[in-house]
N, C-alpha and C positions, 0 to 999 in steps of 0.2 A: 642212554640214547645211543644207538649205533647208526653211523652214517657211511654210506659207500657212494662215492661220486664218480661217475663215468663221463664220457664225452657228451652223451645225449640224455642220460638218465641219472637220477639220484635215488638210491634206495635207503629207506629209513625204517628203523624198528625202535620202539620205546617200550621199556620194561618197567613195571612197578612191582617191587617185592617178588621178583622172579617171574611174574606173569606178563605176557605180551598184552599191552594196552592199545598200541597203535602200530600199524605197519603200512607202508606205501612205497610205490615206485612212481616217481614223478618225471615227466618229460621236461627237459630243459630246452626251450626253443629261444635261440638268440643268434643274431647274425655275427657277433664279434666275441672274442674271448673275454673281453672286459664285461660285456653285458651278461655273458654266461655266468661269470663269477659273481656278479652282482645278484643274479637271480638265485643262485645256490645260497649265497649269504643271507638273502632275505628269507628264503624257506627255512633254513636252519634257525635263524633268529626268531622267526614266528613260533616255531615249535618249541624252542627253549623257553620263551616267555609263557606260552600256554602250559607246557607240561612240567617246567622247572626241574629237569633232571639233575641228579647229583653228579653224574659222570657222562662225559661225552667221549665216545670211541669212534675214530675216523679211520677208514682204510687209507693206506698210503696212496697219494695222488698218482694218476697215470703219468708216464714220462712226458707227454706233451703238455700236461698241466704244469709240471715242474719247470719247463722251459719258459713258461709265462709267469713264474713265481714273483716277478717284479710287480705284477698286478695285484698280488695278494697282500692283504694287510692284517 
């Protein structure tokens, strides 16, 4: 499972035995950084539960996300 999180979008690609089985770009609509992070966490968690990937690859967060790292758990 590959995940790229931006300030307004999250890109997701899930592979099974080298074949792409799911891909999407989802819009993250939230008024605060904490709500945005919670939405991203919910999306990723639901996909992990459904697809049960063996590996999770995430792009390095954007600089403004790193400033809010105290919100991440």
